[in-house]
C-alpha positions, 0 to 999 in steps of 0.5 A, a space after each residue: 768620691 771619698 771626701 777626706 776631712 779634718 779631725 777637730 775636738 775629737 770629731 771628723 769634720 769637713 769644715 767650711 771651705 769648699 776647696 779640695 785637692 785630689 788624692 791619688 794612688 801613685 801605683 795606679 794613677 787613680 784618684 781615690 779621694 778628695 782632701 778638704 783644704 782648710 781655710 782660715 776659719 777651719 784652721 782657727 777652729 782646730 787651733 781654738 780646740 787645742 787652746 781650750 783643751 790645753 788648760 785641762 791637759 797641762 794640769 792632768 797628772 804625769 801619771 795619767 798622761 803616761 797611761 794614755 801614752 802607754 795605751 796608745 803605744 799598745 794599740 799602735 803596736 797591735 795595728 801597725 800593719 793596718 796603718 802601713 796599708 793606709 800609707 801604701 795606698 796613698 804614698 805608694 811605698 812598698 808594704 815592708 817599707 811602710 811597716 818599717 816607717 810605722 815601727 820607727 815612729 813607734 820607737 819615739 812613742 816608746 821613748 815618750 812613755 818614759 817622759 816623767 823622768 825627762 821632765 824632772 826639775 832640780 833643787 838646791 837647798 840653802 843656795 843663799 841663807 835660808 833661800 832654796 832654788 828649784 827649777 821645773 819644766 812646763 809645757 809651752 802650749 798648743 803646738 803645730 806640726 807640719 809634716 811631709 808626704 814621704 813619711 806621713 806617720 813616722 815624721 809626725 811621731 817624731 814630735 807629737 808623742 813628746 809634745 803630748 807627754 809633756 802636757 802640750 796640745 797639738 794641731 797636725 797639718 799633714 801633706 795633702 798628698 797622703 792625708 789619711 794616716 793622720 786621721 787614722 792616728 787621731 782616731 787611735 789617740 781617742 781610743 787610747 783615752 786622749 781627751 778631745 782637743 788635745 790632738 787635732 788634724 787640719 788638712 790643707 795647703 799654704 793657707 792653713 800653714 800660714 795661719 798656724 805660723 801667724 796665730 798667737 795661740 800656737 806657741 811652737 812649730 815643728 816642720 819637715 820638708 824642703 829647704 826653701 819651705 823650711 826657711 820660710 816656716 822658720 822666718 815667718 814663725 819666729 817673726 811671730 814669736 814662736 819656737 820653730 824647728 824646721 828640718 829641710 832638705 839633704 844631699 847625703 854622701 856616702 864615701 867609700 875608701 879603697 880599703 872598704 868591703 866593696 860588696 858591703 858598700 854596694 849593698 848599702 848604696 843600693 839599699 840606701 839609695 833606692 829604698 822608698 824610691 829615694 823619697 827619703 831625707 836620709 837617702 844616699 844620693 851621692 856615692 863618693 868613690 875614693 881612689 882606684 875602686 870606682 869602676 869595680 864599685 860602680 859595677 857592683 852597684 849596677 849589678 845589684 840595682 838592676 835586679 830591683 823589682 819595681 811595682 805595686 806596693 802590695 805585690 811584693 815588689 822591692 820599690 814602688 812609684 813616685 808620689 805624683 806624675 809631676 814629681 816623676 817627670 821632674 826627676 826624669 828631667 834631672 836625669 836628662 840634664 845630667 846626661 846632657 852635662 856629661 854624666 854616664 848613665 850606667 843604669 837608666 830607669 826612665 823608660 820603666 813600665 810595670 805590667 798591669 799598672 801602666 798609669 802608675 808614676 814609675 821611674 826605675 833605679 838610675 845610676 849616673 857615673 862621672 858626676 861632677 859638683 857643677 851638675 844639677 844632679 849633684 847640686 839639687 835635691 832630686 828626691 828620687 831613685 837616682 844615685 850619682 857617683 862622684 870620683 875623688 882621688 883622696 880622702 881629703 878631697 872627699 871630705 872637702 866635697 861634703 863640707 862644701 855642700 850647702 846641705 848637712 843632713 846625713 853622711 856615711 863612710 865605708 872603711 875598715 880603717 878605724 883611724 880614718 873613720 874616727 877622723 871622718 866623724 870628727 871633720 865632716 860638717 854633717 849632723 848625722 854620721 854613719 860608719 859602715 851604716 848607710 842611713 844613720 838615723 839615730 834611735 829615738 833617745 838621740 836627736 835627729 837633725 842636720 846642719 847648715 841648710 838642712 836645719 833652721 833653728 837650734 832644736 833637733 827632733 826627738 831625744 832630749 832635744 825634743 823634750 826641751 823644745 816642747 817645754 819651758 824651764 822656770 826657776 823658783 827662788 823661795 824663802 820662808 820669811 823670818 823677821 830678821 830679813 825685814 827692812 829696806 835694802 835697794 841694792 842688787 840682792 847678793 847671795 850670803 
């Protein structure tokens, strides 16, 4: 059985801990390997490597750092299908979706290649008599990235290209459910010329996470995952004096107004609701049908969703399995609860079987109509291929529903009314908004992040927010002395 270990100081190591966890192919149910679970000593070894490497990497010229970023970008672009295959084997998402994940991560790498412009400071001459002031941006130090299972390549790439480009060193803790993509990326960094110790991978569970949050050598932490864990990471990390950006869960609503193109809206609801089996923080999980269009809209969504082919990710299927059997069963229990509470099961994926893969973690597309805000299928983040339909009488009712929700990650509105769309993006209390766009994931040069319980901390991912998160501003005030400035003066300095 393959043992999947760590990457520390430029080398693959298994560490000192004997603890492991199984890595499973979700499409077959087969255990394909065992991942090492780091103890405190293993985690500290990765942190120490990052701390030692930081002294040299921060002093490496921007030109050389950017050259490494460009080389990494070229290698990743050449081999993205290889990384996508690694993702499909451990996560289960279909090949096209895995390749899309890598491509969106690649966009952040490309954005980071322009980081010299983003790291520029400012200068003011003669701010006071013969006094000049300028500011510079400096790296914060070794940083930790704690990534989720659903995007084992893209989410780390939201953070580490900017962190490394700005002169920081990195310890990445991927999900133990799909750990191999992180090691693949580590080897690619080495091939691109990144010095040993600048990018490290430590596999593990809560033991590794807590050491990353507590260890004083780690200066900043980037996290993506569920809201309860995001809150824990934020509280523990900030208590230890670190910068923390912790992106949490979501319950993304898609409002469909009566004037919308219902065919376009139905396509969008299916694509955004069932892509990657709904295991996306930006998945649409609630469709809010406004007015008298609900019956027609639900019929169109059901017609499309019933044609989705669920199967093995390498077989040409549209949708793959869920990540683990336990998660598959949890999602099915939410459907049971919704049905028991009075929701109408318009399309039922609970009894799905896939020919040739009877032991996979399968659950087909499911549509629940007539869902109300009190039902658990509405209040909880299900993270599966379950689309709930809530009916609203008015636009105002739809917006109030979204704003009352504890999550504020992403939302969308489908309409042909420009005034309604403008009003919606102004009034809705959500961090990312789509207008006739179902998954409003911004480009790399804009920030990614939600509001309310979808984000802890005030820094979003990538964009200029990311550059600011991974750097500290230093202001320098200078005066090249002339004798006339001598003498004692104990009053607070005044500009003259």
